[in-house]
C-alpha positions as semicolon CSV with decimal commas, in nm:
position;residue;x (nm);y (nm);z (nm)
1;X;0,481;1,570;-0,825
2;X;0,462;1,209;-0,922
3;X;0,314;0,916;-0,648
4;X;0,496;0,690;-0,619
5;X;0,410;0,317;-0,452
6;X;0,534;0,164;-0,229
7;X;0,347;-0,103;-0,070
8;X;0,150;-0,362;-0,314
9;X;-0,169;-0,645;-0,178
10;X;-0,412;-0,773;-0,289
11;X;-0,546;-0,857;0,110
12;X;-0,735;-0,468;0,198
13;X;-0,736;-0,524;0,519
14;X;-0,286;-0,501;0,501
15;X;-0,355;-0,178;0,304
16;X;-0,557;-0,042;0,564
17;X;-0,305;-0,099;0,757
18;X;-0,054;0,053;0,586
19;X;-0,249;0,384;0,481
20;X;-0,325;0,409;0,808
21;X;0,016;0,388;0,968
22;X;0,246;0,630;0,697
23;X;-0,097;0,910;0,800
24;X;0,004;0,842;1,183
25;X;0,331;0,971;1,035
26;X;0,249;1,242;0,920
27;X;0,242;1,095;0,537
28;X;0,017;1,164;0,276
29;X;-0,081;0,828;0,142
30;X;-0,361;0,683;-0,129
31;X;-0,412;0,374;-0,106
32;X;-0,560;0,268;-0,514
33;X;-0,692;-0,003;-0,666
34;X;-0,875;-0,106;-1,036
35;X;-1,160;-0,237;-0,924
36;X;-1,414;-0,080;-0,712
37;X;-1,442;-0,377;-0,362
38;X;-1,833;-0,315;-0,349
39;X;-1,926;-0,446;-0,675
40;X;-1,635;-0,774;-0,678
41;X;-1,508;-0,837;-0,376
42;X;-1,226;-1,070;-0,501
43;X;-0,969;-1,129;-0,695
44;X;-0,906;-1,326;-1,012
45;X;-0,623;-1,356;-1,178
46;X;-0,416;-1,052;-0,983
47;X;-0,815;-0,814;-1,034
48;X;-0,818;-0,619;-0,677
49;X;-0,421;-0,532;-0,690
50;X;-0,446;-0,285;-0,337
51;X;-0,138;0,014;-0,363
52;X;-0,098;0,198;-0,142
53;X;0,111;0,566;-0,247
54;X;0,292;0,841;-0,104
55;X;0,432;1,157;-0,299
56;X;0,742;1,103;-0,421
57;X;0,838;1,393;-0,199
58;X;0,736;1,163;0,091
59;X;0,858;0,784;-0,052
60;X;1,282;0,764;0,129
61;X;1,049;0,781;0,469
62;X;0,718;0,616;0,347
63;X;0,969;0,248;0,267
64;X;1,195;0,311;0,641
65;X;0,803;0,278;0,801
66;X;0,741;0,030;0,620
67;X;1,030;-0,214;0,680
68;X;1,069;-0,118;1,040
69;X;0,683;-0,176;1,086
70;X;0,582;-0,477;0,850
71;X;0,752;-0,833;0,855
72;X;0,986;-1,018;0,617
73;X;0,678;-1,208;0,525
74;X;0,467;-0,892;0,462
75;X;0,697;-0,716;0,270
76;X;0,824;-1,050;0,105
77;X;0,438;-1,118;-0,021
78;X;0,335;-0,770;-0,005
79;X;0,582;-0,612;-0,258
80;X;0,529;-0,211;-0,325
81;X;0,882;-0,027;-0,625
């Protein structure tokens, strides 16, 4: 089964908070990025976007949890699929 992106951000603390929240609810999130932050700790032209993914069968529950816990501003600035 494929993983589904449920949250995107360029802010690592926000991604960590989202992952922690989903784990606390019993889901299995995965934080994915294209760069190694210890080597490139900055964002250039969108490089460094972080995705939070969950297994496809957990995506609806993950969306519900994120919608209930994150503000509209957070969701507008950090949209998932």
